N, C-alpha and C positions, 0 to 999 in steps of 0.2 A: 504493500500500500504506500501511496506517495502523498498522503495528506499532512505532511510535516508543515507546521505553520510558517517557519522561516527557513531559508536555505543554509543550514548548517551541516557540514560534513564531519562526522566523528569517526569515520572509517579507521579501523585499526586501533582505536582507543578502547582500553578496558575500563569499564565504569563499575565501581562498587557502590551498591545501594543498600544501606542499612534500613531496616524496617520495610524491606522490599515487598512484603506480603500485604501491606496496607493499601487502602483504596487509592490514596493520592500517589504514593510512590510506585505502585504497580502500573498506574496509568502513565506516569512520567517515564518509567522504565521502558514501556512499550514504544513510546515515541523516540527515546534515545536509541533504542535498537533500530528503529526505522531510519534513523540518521546515520547508522553504520556502526554504532558502538557495540562492543561485546559486554553483555550485562551480567554481573555477578550479584545475585540477589541474596542478601543476608537477613535472616530472621530466626526467631525461636519457634515460629509456627511452621512446622514442616509441611503439612498438607497444603495450606494456602500458598506457601512459597513455591512449592513444586508445581502447583497448578499455574501460577503466574509464569514461571519459566517455560512450561509446556505451551501456554498460550502465545508467548513471544515467539517460540520456535514455529508454531503453526502459522504465525503471521509473517514468517520468512526471516526472522531475526535470530541472533545467537545469544543464548542465555543459559545460565546454570544456577541452580539453587544450592546454597551452602548453609547448613544449620549453624547459627552463631548467636551467642549471648553478648550483647554490646556492653554489658556490665562486668564482663570477665575477659581480661586482657589476653589470657592464654587461649581462650576460645577464639578471639579475633585473630591472634597470631596464627592459630591453626587454620582458620579460614583463609587467611592471606596466602599461606603456603599452598593450599588446595586450589585457590584461584589462579596462582601463577602456573601451576601444572596444567590446569584445564583450559585457561583462556589467555594467559600471559600476565605481565606485570601491570597492575592498575596505575593509571595516571589521572583518573577522575574519582573523587569520593563524594557521594551524596549522603550526608548524614540525615537520613529520614526517620530514624528511630526516635520516638518521643511520644508525647501525648499527656492526657490528664487521667485522673482516676477518681471515681465517685467517693472514695474514702478521703480525698483531699478537697472535696467540694462542700461548701457550707449550704445550709438550708435557707438562710436569710441573706438578702442582698444588703440590708443595712440594719444596724442595731438602733432601736428607738427606746424612748422611755416606756412605751406601751408594751414592747415585746421583750424587755430586758429580763424579766423573771423567767419567761419561757426559754429565753436563750441560755440562761444559766443551767437549765435542766435538759435542754434538747441536745442529744448526743451528736447531732450534725451541725450545731452552732460553732462559731469560731472558738469559743471557750473550751469546747470538748472535742475539737477536731483531732482526728487520729494522727499523731505525729509520725507513725510508721507510713501512713498514706502520703503525708506531706513529704517525707524523705524519699519515698518511692518515686514521686513525680519529679523531684529535683534530680535524683540519681538517673532516672531514665532519660531526661532531657540534657542535663549537663555532663554527667559522667558518661552517658551514652553517646555523647559527641566527642568528649575529650579522648577516650580510649581508642576509638577507631581512627581518630585524627593522628594520634601518636603512632599507631602502627602503619597506616597507609601513607602519611606524610613522610615517614622515614624512607619508604620505597621511592616516593617522588623525589626526595632529595638525592638519593643515590642515582636516579635516572635523569636528573637535570631539570626537573620541574613537574608541575601538574596543576590541577584545579580542584578546589574544595567548595562545596555548596552546602550550607546549613539551612535548617528550617526554623525560622522565627515565627512570629504570630502578630496579629493585630493587638493582642493583649500586651505585647512588649512596648507599644507606644503609649498606651493608656490602659491601666489594669482593669480587667472586667470584674464585676461583682461576682461573688460565689467561688471563683476559681483563683484564689490568692496564690496557691502554690504554683499553678501552671503559669499565671501571669508573671510571677517573679522569676520563674525558671526561664521563660522565653525572653524576658528582658536581659537575663544573664547571657542567653545565646547570642543576642544582638551585640552585646558588649564584647563577648568572647570572639565573635566574628571579626570585629575591628582589631582586637588584640592579635589574633592569629594572622590577619592580613598584614599587619605591621611587622610581626615577627618573621614571617616567611617571604617578605617582599624581595629581598636580595638574593633569594635562592630560586626565583622563578616559580613560586607557588602562589597563585591567586586564591583568595578566600572571600566569598560573598555569601549572602543569605537572601532568601525570599521570605516575605511575611504574608502568608495567605490570609484573606479575610474569612468569611464564614461559608464553609462548605458543609454539605450534609454528609458527614462520614459516621462511621460506627462510634467513634469516640465522643461525638457531641450530639448525636441524634436525640438522646434522651433529654437534652437541654432545649432543643429546638421544637420538638414535636411531642405530643402526649400519646397515650396508648391507642388513641383512635387516629393517629397521624394528622391531628389538627395542630396548628401552630400553638405553642405555649405562649404565655405572656412575654417570656424572654425572647422567643423567636420573633414575636411581633415587634418588640423593641429594637431588635437587631435590624430587621427590614426597614423600620422607620428611620434608622440611622444610616442606612445604605442608600445613597442617591440612585443607584441603579435598580433598587427595589426587588432584589432577588438574591438567592444564594448562588455561589459560584459552582461551576462544573469543573471536575478535575482536569479536563483537557485544556482549560483556560490558564493553567499554570505552565503549560509546556513551552510556549513561545519565550517567556521570560527565562525559563531554565536553560533552554538551548542557547539563548543569547549570552547568558552569564558563563556557560561552560565553554563557549567558543573562544579560543584564543584570537581568532581572526576578527571576530565581531566585538569582543570585549577585552582585548589584550591589555588595555590600560585602565581596566576597572577592577578595583579590589577594595574590600572593606565596606561595601555598601549593604544595606538591607532594603530590598525592593518590595514595596507593598503591591499585592495583587488582590484587590478588595472591593471593587465596584464603587470606589469613592468614599468608603467608610472613614478612612483616616483623614480625608480632606474636609469632611463635613462637620460644621460647627454645631449642628442641631437646629439652626435657624436660617 
C-alpha cells in the first residue's frame, strides 16, 4: 500500500518500537514499515504483539515481535541482541511504552468544602491514592523511556548516529484533573526529551517527542465514554476544549512521526515536543 502521508524513505533503517502492541504504536509501526523501515516490535503482550507483526508482514512490510519488559534492562538488552540477529542494528527508537493506570486516577476533579469529608474516606480520592499505582505510572513512562534509550542509544553511538522519538501528552503542557501521576510523568518526558537532545546533539542522535491530544484508545476509553458508549462529562469537556470538535484517529499521528524520524526532512530538528491535538493546546477556552 502506498498511502504514506508524506514522502519519507526509511528503507534499510531498523526501527525499534516499545509498546508496539498498543493501538497508537501499532498503527504508526504499520506506516513506518510502508516507508521501508524494518520494524522491531517490543512489548510484554505476546499475543497482540505477534498479531501486529503478522499484520505488517501481510501488508508487505518487514517486522518481528520480541517479548520485552521496558522496566528490566536485561530484558531490553536481550531484545536488542535478538533484533540485531533478525533485522540488523537499530538506528531508530520509538519509545511508545507508557500510559496511565486506574489505581493512579482520582475520583474527584477538585476538592471542595462540600466534598472534603467524602474525600477523606473515598479510597480513590487524592488523600488515599494508591502510591504503588502512582509509582507504576511514573516507572512505566519515565523508567520505561530511560532504559530503552540507554540500550539503543549506545548502539546508535557506536554506529554514528540515529533518531529517538518519545511520546509526551497534552497533559504535559497543562495537567489534567484526575490523572496527576500521568500528567506529571508526561511533563517529565517532555523535559527529558530536551535533556536527551542536548546530551546527544554532538554524536548525531536527534531526540524529539510528539504530544498526542485525545485519542480513543484502550487506556483512556473509560474516561471518555460510559458503559453505554455515550460521552462522559469528561469526554464532553475535552471536545468542548478541542477546536476541531472530535477525537483524533491514530493515522493522524503518522505524518508528524515520519517527519521527525526523517533525517532529510528534519535533520536540524531536535529537542522539540510537537502537539498533535486538533487545536486543544492552542485554545484558551474563549
